[in-house]
C-alpha positions in Angstrom: 43.8 -120.2 121.7 43.0 -116.9 120.1 46.4 -115.1 119.3 47.3 -113.0 116.3 50.6 -111.5 115.2 50.8 -109.1 112.2 53.8 -107.4 110.5 52.8 -104.7 108.0 52.3 -101.1 107.2 49.6 -98.8 108.3 47.2 -98.1 105.5 46.2 -94.8 107.0 46.8 -92.6 110.0 45.3 -94.1 113.2 41.7 -92.7 114.0 41.6 -91.7 117.6 38.3 -91.2 119.4 37.1 -91.1 123.0 34.2 -92.9 124.6 31.7 -91.1 126.8 33.7 -92.0 129.9 37.0 -90.5 128.4 38.7 -93.8 127.4 40.8 -93.5 124.2 40.3 -95.9 121.4 42.4 -96.1 118.1 41.3 -97.8 115.0 43.8 -98.4 112.2 44.3 -100.8 109.3 47.5 -102.9 108.9 48.3 -103.9 105.3 50.1 -107.3 105.3 51.6 -108.4 102.1 52.2 -112.1 101.3 53.7 -114.0 98.4 52.3 -117.0 96.8 52.8 -119.0 93.6 49.5 -119.6 91.6 48.8 -123.2 90.3 50.4 -123.7 87.0 52.9 -120.8 87.3 56.4 -120.5 88.6 56.2 -116.7 89.1 55.4 -115.6 92.6 52.7 -113.0 93.1 51.9 -110.8 96.0 48.6 -110.4 97.7 47.9 -107.6 100.4 45.3 -108.2 103.2 44.0 -105.1 105.0 43.5 -106.1 108.7 41.3 -103.7 110.9 42.9 -103.2 114.3 41.6 -101.6 117.5 43.7 -100.4 120.5 42.3 -99.1 123.9 43.5 -96.8 126.6 47.2 -95.7 126.9 48.2 -97.9 123.8 45.5 -96.1 121.8 46.8 -92.7 122.7 50.5 -93.7 122.0 49.5 -95.2 118.6 47.8 -91.9 117.8 50.9 -90.0 118.7 53.6 -92.2 117.3 52.2 -93.9 114.2 51.1 -92.6 110.8 50.2 -93.9 107.4 53.0 -96.1 106.1 54.5 -96.8 109.5 55.8 -100.4 109.6 54.4 -102.1 112.7 54.2 -105.4 114.5 51.0 -105.9 116.2 50.1 -108.7 118.7 46.6 -109.3 119.9 43.5 -111.4 119.4 40.6 -111.8 116.9 37.3 -110.2 118.0 34.0 -110.3 116.3 31.4 -107.7 117.3 27.9 -107.1 116.0 25.8 -104.0 115.8 22.4 -103.0 114.3 22.3 -100.3 111.7 19.7 -97.5 111.8 17.5 -99.3 109.3 17.6 -102.5 111.5 20.2 -104.6 109.6 22.6 -106.6 111.7 26.2 -106.1 110.8 29.4 -107.9 111.9 32.9 -106.5 112.3 36.0 -108.7 112.7 39.0 -106.9 114.0 42.3 -107.5 115.9 42.2 -106.1 119.5 45.8 -105.1 120.1 47.6 -106.0 123.3 51.1 -104.9 122.0 52.1 -102.5 119.1 55.7 -101.8 118.1 56.9 -99.7 115.2 59.6 -101.5 113.3 62.6 -100.1 111.5 64.5 -102.8 109.7 65.4 -105.4 112.3 64.8 -103.0 115.3 61.5 -102.6 117.1 60.4 -99.6 119.0 57.6 -100.4 121.5 54.7 -98.0 121.2 53.4 -98.6 124.7 54.3 -100.8 127.6 53.2 -104.4 127.4 50.3 -105.2 129.8 51.2 -106.9 132.9 49.8 -110.5 133.4 48.3 -109.3 136.8 46.4 -106.4 135.1 42.6 -106.7 135.5 40.9 -107.7 132.3 38.1 -105.6 131.0 34.5 -106.8 131.4 32.5 -108.2 128.4 29.6 -105.9 127.3 26.0 -106.9 127.9 24.0 -107.9 124.8 22.6 -105.0 122.8 25.5 -102.6 123.6 27.2 -102.9 120.2 29.2 -106.0 121.0 28.2 -109.6 120.9 29.2 -112.4 123.4 32.2 -113.5 121.2 34.6 -112.1 123.7 34.8 -108.2 123.2 37.6 -106.8 125.4 35.7 -103.8 126.8 32.6 -102.6 128.5 32.3 -99.5 126.5 30.9 -99.1 123.0 33.4 -98.0 120.3 32.2 -94.4 119.4 32.3 -94.9 115.6 
């Protein structure tokens, strides 16, 4: 099972781009803070993880229109690892959360950013090798334009 749920704040405004075919893609980072008690100490400390997230289609457009730096969000999705080759021939990997659901939170209330996908909705195809994604289960047949 590959399922992720995050609750945190946007580290910066979502970056919206469009693929060559006109499909929207939003990239944003969620800062999730967690508390822990170091060994040998009784004082709790906080550590913040910055989790890269990507949303596609209508969800991406709604994230761009409704979210901004500092927005408190709940994100539900899955972990995806993609690879690409730099101009100098080095292979790079990027791990990110591919969002299925994003909601802006205000205290105990949640405001859904876009409708949740229906179970009967067709799933996007996995890209062929060499298109910027590896076979680890990318959710799109289009290359992210950045």
